[in-house]
C-alpha positions as CSV (number, residue, x, y, z in Angstrom):
1,M,-49.5,-6.6,22.2
2,A,-48.5,-8.8,19.2
3,L,-44.9,-9.5,18.3
4,V,-43.9,-8.6,14.8
5,E,-41.1,-10.2,12.9
6,V,-39.0,-7.6,11.1
7,K,-37.1,-9.1,8.2
8,V,-34.6,-7.9,5.6
9,P,-36.6,-6.7,2.6
10,D,-35.6,-7.0,-1.1
11,I,-32.1,-5.6,-1.3
12,G,-31.6,-6.2,-5.0
13,D,-28.8,-8.4,-6.2
14,S,-26.9,-8.3,-2.8
15,K,-26.9,-11.6,-0.9
16,D,-25.2,-12.7,2.2
17,V,-24.1,-9.1,3.1
18,G,-22.3,-8.2,6.3
19,V,-23.9,-6.4,9.2
20,I,-21.6,-3.5,10.0
21,E,-23.9,-1.5,12.4
22,I,-26.7,-2.3,14.8
23,L,-28.5,1.0,15.4
24,V,-31.1,-0.2,18.0
25,K,-31.1,-2.4,21.2
26,P,-33.8,-4.2,23.1
27,G,-36.2,-1.8,24.8
28,D,-35.8,1.0,22.2
29,A,-38.9,2.5,20.7
30,V,-38.7,2.6,16.9
31,K,-40.8,4.4,14.3
32,M,-41.9,3.2,10.9
33,E,-39.0,3.5,8.4
34,Q,-36.4,4.1,11.2
35,S,-33.1,2.5,10.4
36,L,-32.4,-0.6,12.3
37,I,-29.1,-2.0,10.9
38,T,-26.5,-1.0,8.3
39,V,-25.3,-3.7,5.9
40,E,-22.4,-3.6,3.5
41,S,-21.8,-5.5,0.2
42,D,-18.7,-5.4,-1.9
43,K,-20.1,-2.4,-3.8
44,A,-22.4,-0.5,-1.4
45,S,-23.5,0.1,2.1
46,M,-27.2,0.6,3.0
47,E,-29.4,1.1,6.0
48,I,-32.3,-1.3,6.6
49,P,-35.5,0.4,7.8
50,S,-38.2,-0.9,10.2
51,S,-41.4,-2.2,8.6
52,A,-43.4,-1.4,11.7
53,A,-43.4,0.9,14.8
54,G,-43.1,-0.4,18.3
55,T,-40.6,-1.5,20.9
56,V,-37.6,-3.8,20.2
57,K,-38.0,-7.1,22.2
58,E,-35.2,-9.2,20.8
59,L,-32.4,-8.8,18.3
60,K,-31.8,-11.7,15.9
61,V,-28.7,-10.4,14.2
62,K,-25.2,-9.9,15.5
63,L,-22.5,-7.4,14.6
64,G,-20.3,-8.9,11.9
65,G,-23.0,-11.4,11.0
66,R,-24.4,-11.9,7.5
67,V,-27.9,-11.5,6.2
68,S,-29.9,-11.9,3.0
69,E,-33.4,-11.0,1.8
70,G,-35.9,-12.5,4.3
71,S,-33.4,-12.8,7.2
72,L,-35.0,-12.1,10.6
73,I,-33.6,-8.8,12.1
74,L,-35.6,-8.5,15.3
75,L,-38.8,-9.1,17.1
76,L,-40.9,-6.0,17.6
77,E,-43.7,-5.4,20.1
78,A,-45.9,-3.5,17.7
79,A,-47.6,-0.3,18.9
80,S,-51.4,-0.5,19.1
81,S,-51.7,2.2,16.5
82,S,-49.1,0.7,14.2
83,P,-50.2,0.0,10.7
84,P,-49.7,-3.5,9.2
85,P,-46.1,-4.3,8.2
86,L,-45.0,-3.1,4.9
87,G,-45.2,-5.4,2.0
88,E,-42.0,-6.6,0.3
89,G,-40.3,-3.8,-1.6
90,R,-37.0,-2.3,-2.2
91,V,-35.1,-0.7,0.7
92,G,-36.0,2.9,0.9
93,A,-32.8,3.9,2.6
94,A,-30.1,5.6,0.6
95,V,-27.6,3.3,-1.1
96,L,-24.1,4.7,-1.2
97,P,-22.3,3.6,-4.4
98,V,-18.5,3.1,-3.9
99,S,-15.6,1.5,-5.8
100,A,-15.4,-2.2,-5.5
101,A,-13.7,-3.4,-2.3
102,P,-13.5,-6.6,-0.3
103,A,-16.5,-7.3,1.8
104,I,-16.2,-6.8,5.5
105,T,-16.3,-10.0,7.5
106,A,-16.8,-10.7,11.2
107,A,-13.1,-10.4,11.9
108,P,-11.3,-7.7,9.8
109,P,-7.7,-8.5,9.0
110,P,-5.1,-7.5,11.7
111,Q,-4.0,-3.9,11.2
112,P,-0.3,-3.0,10.8
113,P,1.2,-2.3,14.2
114,A,2.3,1.3,13.6
115,L,-1.3,2.6,13.9
116,A,-3.3,-0.4,15.0
117,G,-5.7,0.1,17.9
118,A,-6.9,-2.4,20.5
119,G,-10.3,-1.1,21.1
120,S,-12.1,-1.6,17.8
121,P,-15.6,-3.1,18.2
122,A,-14.7,-6.0,15.9
123,N,-12.0,-7.0,18.3
124,G,-14.2,-7.0,21.4
125,G,-14.0,-3.4,22.3
126,G,-17.6,-3.6,23.7
127,S,-19.3,-1.2,21.3
128,Q,-22.5,-2.2,19.5
129,T,-21.5,-0.5,16.2
130,L,-18.7,-0.6,13.8
131,P,-17.3,2.7,12.5
132,H,-19.7,4.3,10.0
133,A,-17.6,4.3,6.7
134,S,-17.9,3.2,3.1
135,P,-16.1,0.1,1.8
136,S,-13.6,2.2,0.0
137,V,-12.7,4.2,3.1
138,R,-12.5,1.0,5.1
139,K,-10.1,-0.4,2.5
140,F,-8.0,2.8,2.6
141,A,-7.9,2.7,6.4
142,R,-6.8,-1.0,6.4
143,E,-4.0,-0.2,4.0
144,L,-2.7,2.6,6.3
145,G,-3.3,0.5,9.4
146,V,-5.7,3.0,10.9
147,P,-8.1,1.8,13.7
148,L,-11.4,3.2,12.3
149,A,-13.0,2.9,15.8
150,E,-10.7,5.8,16.9
151,V,-11.4,8.1,14.0
152,K,-14.0,10.9,14.4
153,G,-16.2,11.1,11.3
154,T,-17.1,14.5,9.9
155,G,-19.3,13.3,7.1
156,P,-23.2,13.0,7.1
157,K,-24.4,11.2,10.2
158,G,-20.9,11.0,11.5
159,R,-19.7,8.9,8.5
160,I,-15.9,8.7,8.3
161,T,-14.4,10.1,5.2
162,Q,-11.0,9.5,3.5
163,E,-9.9,12.9,4.7
164,D,-10.8,12.0,8.3
165,V,-8.5,8.9,7.9
166,Q,-5.7,11.0,6.5
167,N,-6.0,13.6,9.2
168,F,-5.9,10.9,11.9
169,T,-2.7,9.4,10.3
170,Q,-1.0,12.8,10.2
171,A,-1.9,13.5,13.9
172,V,-0.4,10.2,15.0
173,M,2.7,10.6,12.9
174,S,3.2,14.1,14.2
175,G,2.9,12.9,17.8
176,A,-0.2,15.1,18.4
177,T,-2.3,12.1,19.3
178,Q,-1.8,8.4,20.2
179,T,-3.8,5.4,19.3
180,K,-5.3,3.3,22.2
181,A,-2.7,0.6,21.5
182,Q,0.1,3.2,22.0
183,Q,-1.5,4.5,25.2
184,E,-2.0,1.0,26.6
185,Q,1.6,0.0,25.7
186,G,2.9,3.1,27.5
187,A,0.7,2.5,30.6
188,A,1.6,-1.2,30.8
189,G,5.2,-0.5,31.4
190,G,6.1,-4.2,31.1
191,A,3.3,-5.6,33.3
192,A,1.8,-7.4,30.4
193,L,5.0,-9.4,30.1
194,G,5.1,-10.3,33.8
195,L,8.0,-7.9,34.4
196,L,8.7,-5.7,37.3
197,P,7.4,-2.1,37.0
198,W,9.7,0.4,35.4
199,P,11.7,2.3,38.1
200,Q,10.2,5.6,39.0
201,V,13.1,7.9,40.0
202,D,13.3,11.6,40.8
203,F,16.5,12.2,39.0
204,A,16.6,15.9,40.0
205,K,17.4,15.0,43.6
206,F,20.7,13.7,42.5
207,G,21.8,16.7,40.5
208,P,20.8,19.1,37.6
209,I,18.8,17.6,34.8
210,E,17.4,18.7,31.5
211,P,14.2,17.0,30.3
212,R,14.2,16.7,26.5
213,P,11.1,15.3,24.7
214,L,11.6,12.5,22.2
215,S,11.1,13.4,18.6
216,R,8.0,12.1,17.0
217,I,10.1,9.8,14.8
218,K,11.7,8.3,17.8
219,K,8.4,7.8,19.5
220,I,7.0,5.9,16.6
221,S,10.1,4.0,15.7
222,G,10.8,3.2,19.3
223,A,7.4,1.5,19.8
224,N,8.0,-0.6,16.6
225,L,11.6,-1.5,17.6
226,H,10.4,-2.6,21.1
227,R,7.7,-4.8,19.7
228,N,10.0,-6.4,17.1
229,W,12.7,-7.1,19.7
230,V,10.2,-8.7,22.1
231,M,8.2,-10.7,19.6
232,I,10.9,-11.9,17.1
233,P,13.5,-14.5,18.2
234,H,16.6,-12.7,16.9
235,V,19.9,-14.4,16.1
236,T,22.8,-12.6,14.5
237,N,25.4,-14.1,12.2
238,N,28.6,-12.2,11.8
239,D,31.0,-12.4,8.8
240,E,33.4,-10.2,6.8
241,A,33.6,-9.5,3.1
242,D,36.9,-8.6,1.3
243,I,35.9,-5.4,-0.6
244,T,39.4,-4.4,-1.6
245,N,38.8,-4.8,-5.3
246,L,35.2,-3.5,-5.1
247,E,36.4,-0.3,-3.3
248,A,39.0,0.3,-6.0
249,L,36.3,0.0,-8.7
250,R,34.1,2.4,-6.8
251,V,36.8,5.0,-6.5
252,Q,37.8,4.6,-10.2
253,I,34.2,5.0,-11.4
254,N,33.7,8.1,-9.2
255,Q,36.9,9.6,-10.6
256,E,35.7,8.9,-14.1
257,N,32.3,10.5,-13.5
258,G,33.8,13.6,-12.0
259,K,31.9,16.1,-9.9
260,T,28.9,16.1,-12.2
261,G,28.2,12.4,-12.4
262,I,26.4,10.0,-10.0
263,K,28.5,9.3,-6.9
264,L,28.7,5.6,-6.3
265,T,28.5,4.4,-2.7
266,M,29.3,1.1,-1.2
267,L,25.7,0.8,-0.1
268,A,24.6,0.6,-3.8
269,F,26.9,-2.3,-4.4
270,V,25.7,-4.1,-1.2
271,I,22.0,-3.6,-2.2
272,K,22.7,-5.1,-5.6
273,A,24.5,-8.1,-4.0
274,A,21.8,-8.5,-1.4
275,V,19.2,-8.8,-4.2
276,A,21.2,-11.6,-5.7
277,A,21.5,-13.3,-2.3
278,L,17.7,-13.0,-1.8
279,K,17.1,-14.7,-5.1
280,K,19.3,-17.6,-4.1
281,F,17.9,-17.9,-0.6
282,P,14.2,-16.9,-1.1
283,E,13.2,-17.6,2.6
284,F,15.0,-14.4,3.4
285,N,12.7,-12.5,1.1
286,A,9.5,-13.5,3.0
287,S,7.1,-12.7,5.8
288,L,5.3,-14.9,8.3
289,D,1.5,-14.9,8.0
290,G,0.2,-17.2,10.8
291,D,1.4,-20.7,9.9
292,N,2.3,-19.7,6.3
293,L,5.5,-18.3,4.9
294,V,4.7,-15.7,2.2
295,L,7.5,-15.8,-0.3
296,K,7.8,-12.5,-2.2
297,R,8.7,-12.2,-5.9
298,Y,9.6,-8.6,-5.7
299,Y,12.7,-7.0,-4.3
300,H,12.1,-3.8,-2.3
301,I,15.1,-2.9,-0.1
302,G,14.8,-0.7,2.9
303,F,17.9,1.2,4.2
304,A,18.3,3.0,7.4
305,A,18.8,6.8,7.0
306,D,20.2,8.8,9.9
307,T,18.3,12.1,10.2
308,P,18.4,15.0,12.7
309,N,15.1,13.7,14.2
310,G,16.0,10.0,14.3
311,L,16.3,6.9,12.2
312,M,14.0,6.4,9.2
313,V,13.9,3.6,6.7
314,P,13.0,4.6,3.1
315,V,12.4,1.8,0.7
316,L,14.1,1.4,-2.7
317,K,11.5,-0.3,-5.0
318,D,12.3,-3.0,-7.5
319,A,16.0,-3.0,-6.8
320,D,16.4,-6.1,-9.0
321,Q,15.4,-4.1,-12.1
322,K,18.0,-1.3,-11.5
323,G,21.7,-1.0,-12.1
324,V,24.2,0.1,-9.4
325,L,24.4,3.7,-10.7
326,Q,20.6,4.0,-10.6
327,I,20.5,2.5,-7.1
328,A,23.1,5.0,-6.0
329,Q,21.1,7.9,-7.3
330,E,17.8,6.8,-5.9
331,T,19.1,5.9,-2.5
332,S,20.8,9.4,-2.4
333,D,17.5,11.1,-3.3
334,L,15.6,9.1,-0.7
335,A,18.1,9.8,2.0
336,K,17.9,13.5,1.2
337,K,14.1,13.5,1.4
338,A,14.5,11.7,4.8
339,R,16.9,14.4,6.2
340,E,14.5,17.1,5.0
341,G,11.5,15.5,6.5
342,K,9.8,15.0,3.1
343,L,9.4,11.2,3.0
344,G,5.8,10.2,2.4
345,P,4.2,6.9,3.7
346,A,4.6,5.3,0.2
347,D,8.4,5.9,0.5
348,M,8.6,3.7,3.6
349,Q,6.2,0.9,2.7
350,G,6.6,-2.5,1.0
351,G,10.1,-3.4,2.1
352,C,11.3,-7.0,1.9
353,F,14.7,-6.8,3.4
354,S,16.5,-4.0,5.2
355,I,20.1,-2.8,5.4
356,S,21.4,-0.7,8.3
357,S,24.8,0.9,7.7
358,L,27.0,2.5,10.3
359,G,29.3,3.6,7.5
360,G,32.4,5.4,8.7
361,I,31.1,6.0,12.2
362,G,32.8,3.0,13.8
363,G,32.3,-0.4,15.4
364,T,33.1,-3.9,14.3
365,H,29.8,-5.8,14.5
366,F,26.3,-5.1,16.0
367,T,22.9,-6.7,16.2
368,P,20.4,-4.8,14.0
369,I,16.7,-5.2,15.0
370,I,14.5,-6.9,12.3
371,N,12.0,-4.6,10.7
372,A,8.7,-6.6,11.0
373,P,7.1,-8.1,9.0
374,E,10.4,-8.8,7.4
375,V,12.5,-11.8,8.6
376,A,16.0,-10.5,8.2
377,I,18.1,-7.4,8.3
378,L,21.8,-6.8,7.3
379,G,24.0,-4.5,9.4
380,L,27.2,-3.0,7.9
381,S,30.0,-1.6,10.1
382,R,33.0,0.4,9.2
383,S,35.4,-1.3,6.8
384,G,39.1,-1.5,7.7
385,L,42.4,-2.9,6.6
386,K,43.4,-6.3,8.0
387,P,46.2,-8.7,7.4
388,V,44.7,-11.6,5.5
389,W,46.5,-14.9,4.6
390,D,46.5,-15.5,0.9
391,G,48.1,-18.9,1.0
392,Q,51.7,-17.7,0.9
393,A,51.8,-14.5,3.0
394,F,49.7,-12.0,4.9
395,A,48.4,-9.2,2.7
396,P,46.5,-6.0,3.7
397,R,42.9,-6.3,2.6
398,L,39.9,-4.0,3.1
399,M,37.4,-6.0,5.1
400,L,33.7,-5.0,5.5
401,P,31.9,-6.5,8.7
402,L,28.5,-8.0,7.9
403,S,26.0,-8.6,10.7
404,L,22.9,-10.5,9.6
405,S,20.0,-10.7,12.1
406,Y,17.3,-13.2,11.3
407,D,14.0,-14.5,12.6
408,H,14.9,-18.0,14.0
409,R,11.3,-19.1,13.5
410,V,11.8,-18.9,9.7
411,I,15.6,-19.2,9.2
412,D,18.0,-21.6,10.8
413,G,21.7,-20.9,11.6
414,A,23.1,-22.9,8.7
415,A,20.9,-20.9,6.2
416,A,22.0,-17.6,7.7
417,A,25.7,-18.6,7.5
418,R,25.3,-19.6,3.8
419,F,23.5,-16.3,3.0
420,N,26.2,-14.2,4.6
421,A,29.0,-16.3,3.0
422,Y,27.4,-16.0,-0.4
423,L,26.9,-12.2,0.0
424,A,30.6,-11.9,1.1
425,A,31.7,-13.8,-2.0
426,L,29.7,-11.5,-4.3
427,L,31.2,-8.4,-2.7
428,A,34.7,-9.9,-3.0
429,D,34.3,-10.6,-6.7
430,F,31.4,-8.5,-8.1
431,R,31.6,-10.3,-11.4
432,R,29.7,-13.1,-9.8
433,I,26.6,-10.9,-10.0
434,A,26.4,-11.6,-13.7
435,L,26.4,-15.4,-13.2
């Protein structure tokens, strides 16, 4: 039997488009007009049909590769009764118009760790097909960090819809399901790092026990904290800020506002001062991207909120464009949403720098864990009166402990010390904010 070359027909204005699905393999019998591959441009995805019937002998395209009109798809051993190959014409398969989105390349960008999976075909999961989804849905999934290979499609021909992505995200966030990455991390138990296995102990033989499942928030945040602590070389710089005058101002304003006004918190002043420090030391308002340091020109500040179900980090957007009173109001509103379990994904995304405050709970200093992909986090402990030498005598001053953890790959110790010292100076004399 003769071998027939099956090529990409006229696909309109689309050139050098990505192959996102291979629908056949060597040995498969195909019919005339049967779909062979799916390609995707920046505006549409389309299935390329076979121009002849027969048996696939050899594939000439690879998943993630790129093709244009005339590119060889495969060699087909034509059936004896097969009619001559179709002449050149437009692809008969349905073209699915979508909103413009970046074209898919052979290696999609790494997905955020919260939902990223390890078994996607593009990353060597062994499958011959990429998930069946439109460019807009792929873009939506990338933004949420959803591994499309693990999402079950409910659309036509198993196509993944935006609703499927949303449902998968909700299932992971609720703890009802786990991504493959989460499952593998739990199964590894430290073996991937060359560590001894985690001790397996029957605690009940030593006395009464009460098993208590972790909350879904702790499951998710715990995995992120573990990754951040293991992968980021943390160093913590400790300092103290004299907030005697600032606390007096805070109390005075709250008294003037009365019960109906906005209640000022020390956190609001610290956020405002932190933004000024980030502007002076831009490497703290950055993220690592391979060998590049991405300096951010926006100032979104995350702050840790203690909730009944665990720690959450809502993000105050554009803190540089807001006054202290507005910051106090918005952080209060976000903290309330966190306690009521009403924070949405958008409320916890886009942070540049985080602040973790133990407030009046206690402690002097601690080592907060950096919230990747940020490069620094500030910890606040309980303020207290201390005798401070003023040049002539010891005077009681209200001192606020500052604990600045930083990524030592990006920031050196001298820069961290300067950042903390500058922040302390701003808090000691808040008039410096205006300079």
